[in-house]
C-alpha positions in Angstrom: 75.7 -38.1 9.6 76.1 -40.9 12.1 74.5 -40.7 15.6 76.6 -41.2 18.7 75.2 -41.9 22.2 77.2 -39.5 24.4 76.4 -38.0 27.8 73.2 -40.0 27.8 71.8 -38.5 24.6 72.1 -38.9 20.8 74.2 -36.5 18.9 74.3 -36.3 15.1 77.9 -35.8 14.0 80.3 -36.0 11.1 84.0 -36.1 10.7 85.7 -35.2 7.5 89.3 -35.3 6.3 91.3 -35.2 3.0 91.6 -38.6 1.4 94.7 -37.5 -0.6 96.4 -36.4 2.6 95.4 -39.4 4.6 93.4 -37.3 7.1 90.2 -39.1 6.4 91.3 -41.8 8.9 91.3 -41.5 12.6 94.6 -39.9 13.8 95.5 -38.8 10.2 95.5 -35.1 11.3 94.7 -32.8 14.2 91.0 -32.9 15.0 89.0 -29.6 15.0 85.6 -29.7 16.7 83.2 -27.0 15.6 80.3 -25.9 17.7 77.4 -24.0 16.1 75.3 -21.3 17.6 71.6 -21.0 18.7 69.1 -22.6 16.3 71.6 -23.7 13.6 72.8 -27.2 12.6 76.4 -28.1 12.4 76.3 -28.4 8.6 76.5 -24.6 8.4 80.2 -24.9 8.9 80.4 -27.0 5.7 79.8 -23.9 3.6 83.2 -22.3 4.2 85.2 -23.4 7.3 85.2 -27.2 6.8 86.6 -27.1 3.3 89.4 -24.7 4.3 90.4 -26.7 7.3 90.3 -30.0 5.5 92.4 -28.6 2.7 94.9 -27.5 5.3 95.3 -31.1 6.6 92.9 -31.1 9.5 90.2 -33.5 10.4 87.0 -31.7 11.2 84.1 -32.8 13.4 80.8 -30.9 13.0 77.6 -31.9 14.9 74.1 -30.8 15.9 73.9 -29.5 19.4 71.1 -30.9 21.6 68.0 -29.1 20.6 68.7 -29.5 16.8 67.2 -32.6 15.3 68.1 -35.4 14.6 70.2 -34.9 17.8 68.3 -35.2 21.1 65.8 -32.3 21.0 65.6 -31.6 24.7 62.3 -29.8 24.3 61.9 -29.6 28.1 65.0 -27.4 28.4 68.8 -27.5 28.7 71.8 -25.7 30.2 75.1 -24.5 28.9 76.8 -27.0 31.2 74.9 -29.8 29.5 76.0 -28.5 26.1 79.6 -28.3 27.2 79.4 -31.9 28.7 77.9 -33.1 25.4 80.9 -31.7 23.5 83.3 -33.2 26.0 81.7 -36.6 25.7 81.8 -36.4 21.9 85.6 -35.6 21.9 86.1 -38.6 24.3 83.9 -40.8 22.0 86.0 -39.9 19.0 89.1 -40.6 21.1 91.2 -38.0 19.2 91.7 -35.4 21.9 92.9 -33.0 22.9 91.1 -31.2 20.1 91.2 -27.8 18.5 87.8 -26.3 19.4 85.9 -23.6 17.6 82.5 -22.2 18.6 80.4 -19.3 17.5 77.9 -17.3 19.6 76.1 -19.9 21.9 78.7 -22.3 20.6 81.5 -20.0 21.7 80.0 -20.1 25.2 80.0 -23.8 25.0 83.7 -23.7 24.0 84.5 -21.3 26.8 82.9 -23.5 29.4 84.5 -26.6 27.9 87.9 -24.9 28.1 87.4 -24.1 31.7 85.9 -27.4 32.9 87.8 -29.9 30.7 91.1 -28.3 29.6 92.7 -31.7 29.0 90.3 -32.1 26.0 91.2 -28.8 24.4 94.4 -28.1 22.6 93.5 -24.5 21.5 90.1 -22.8 21.4 88.6 -20.1 19.2 85.5 -18.1 20.4 83.7 -16.4 17.6 81.3 -13.8 19.0 82.2 -15.1 22.4 80.9 -13.5 25.5 81.1 -13.9 29.3 77.9 -12.0 29.8 75.1 -10.2 27.9 74.4 -6.5 28.2 70.9 -5.1 28.7 70.0 -4.9 25.1 70.8 -8.6 24.5 68.8 -9.7 27.6 65.8 -7.7 26.6 66.0 -9.0 23.0 66.1 -12.6 24.3 63.2 -12.1 26.5 61.2 -10.6 23.7 62.2 -13.5 21.5 60.8 -15.9 24.2 57.6 -14.0 24.3 57.2 -14.1 20.6 57.8 -17.8 20.5 55.2 -18.3 23.2 52.6 -16.1 21.5 52.4 -18.3 18.4 52.4 -15.2 16.3 53.9 -15.7 12.8 55.6 -12.7 11.3 55.2 -12.0 7.6 58.1 -13.8 5.8 59.5 -10.6 4.2 59.5 -8.7 7.5 61.1 -11.6 9.4 63.8 -11.8 6.7 64.5 -8.1 6.9 64.8 -8.2 10.7 67.0 -11.3 10.6 69.3 -9.6 8.0 69.5 -6.3 10.0 70.4 -8.2 13.2 72.9 -10.6 11.8 74.6 -9.0 8.8 77.0 -6.1 8.3 75.8 -2.9 6.8 78.6 -3.4 4.2 76.8 -6.6 3.1 73.4 -5.0 3.0 74.8 -2.1 1.0 75.7 -4.5 -1.8 72.5 -5.0 -3.9 73.3 -8.5 -5.1 74.5 -9.7 -1.7 71.5 -8.1 0.1 69.0 -9.7 -2.4 70.6 -13.2 -2.0 70.6 -13.0 1.8 67.1 -11.7 2.0 65.8 -14.4 -0.3 67.6 -17.0 1.8 66.1 -15.7 5.1 62.7 -15.5 3.6 62.6 -19.1 2.3 64.3 -20.6 5.3 62.2 -18.9 8.0 59.1 -20.3 9.6 58.0 -22.2 12.7 60.6 -22.6 15.5 61.0 -26.1 16.7 60.7 -27.0 20.4 64.4 -27.8 20.6 65.4 -24.4 19.3 62.9 -22.7 21.7 64.7 -24.6 24.5 68.1 -23.3 23.3 66.7 -19.8 23.3 65.3 -20.1 26.8 68.6 -20.8 28.4 69.7 -18.4 31.2 70.6 -15.0 29.9 71.5 -13.3 33.2 74.8 -15.0 33.5 78.2 -13.3 34.2 81.2 -15.6 33.8 83.7 -12.8 33.6 85.6 -13.7 36.7 85.3 -17.5 36.2 87.0 -17.2 32.8 90.2 -16.0 34.5 90.6 -19.7 35.3 90.9 -20.8 31.6 94.4 -22.0 30.9 94.4 -23.3 27.4 95.6 -21.1 24.5 92.6 -19.0 23.3 91.6 -16.6 20.6 88.5 -14.5 20.9 87.2 -13.3 17.5 84.9 -10.3 17.3 82.9 -9.2 14.3 83.0 -5.4 13.9 79.4 -4.9 13.0 77.8 -7.6 15.2 74.6 -6.4 16.7 73.8 -9.7 18.5 77.1 -9.9 20.3 78.9 -6.6 20.0 82.6 -7.0 19.6 83.4 -5.3 23.0 81.9 -8.3 24.7 84.2 -10.6 22.7 87.2 -8.4 23.5 86.3 -8.6 27.1 86.6 -12.4 27.0 90.2 -12.1 25.7 91.0 -9.5 28.3 90.1 -11.8 31.3 91.7 -15.1 30.0 95.4 -15.1 30.8 97.4 -15.0 27.6 94.4 -14.9 25.3 94.4 -13.0 22.0 91.7 -10.9 20.4 91.2 -10.3 16.7 88.4 -8.4 15.0 87.0 -9.0 11.5 85.9 -5.8 9.8 82.7 -5.4 7.7 81.2 -8.5 9.4 78.1 -9.0 11.4 77.0 -11.9 13.7 77.3 -14.2 10.7 80.8 -13.0 10.0 82.1 -16.6 9.3 79.6 -16.6 6.4 80.0 -13.0 5.3 83.9 -12.8 5.4 84.9 -16.5 5.3 88.4 -15.9 3.8 89.3 -13.5 6.7 87.8 -15.8 9.3 89.5 -18.9 7.9 92.9 -17.2 7.7 92.6 -16.3 11.4 91.7 -19.8 12.3 94.5 -21.4 10.3 97.1 -18.9 11.5 96.2 -19.5 15.1 96.1 -23.2 14.9 99.5 -23.3 13.1 101.2 -20.9 15.5 
């Protein structure tokens, strides 16, 4: 991925299109900018969403948020406004806006703030596991996560994998022996020490409430909830759609916080239908 200097920092990004359809060149198709959630690199979108969007004739930009190396790590801290400004500056750098914008979890918050602050850069927006606030459980969970990071305690790999699976996957996925084994193996072997940049992402304010502010969003929006999401329960995603004028809400069944990985066909269909409407 190339590095772009935007908003005073370096961002690691990549743009993909379909050579056969001519969308590999600038302006060859509508641009979709995808914003990943806490602790994850932009390449996660490459597993399912990027291929589907490219095949449908879109150009797709993925990138690593500040906090995720090799983008600027921002170990001393960051704010959601800075993340939104980074995304805005990247769209301006690419000079292909207004863009279709997709975010998940923390990335959905970024997309929401971008849609509010810079509507001229956003053609349509999709908020997966979006939220205008956190309830008491999420706030306590986040504070506990901060304390665990600060303690330096390393959880046993299998236990950490099991907790990660329980918090991020649907019971329907975990009830499938083959799927459960594959996910648990993946979490076990990809776990480990948390980088300073990821810790900084985790430490961002969790006492926010943007419910009233989002009434000012004017771009066409779709809030997508995942029915079995424990991290951002779907009622919080539905709440976002209810406060944004004209916004739609759609829920994906048998999907947890990683619903875009668990149920990619359903998620991709929702994206493509919304963008084409």
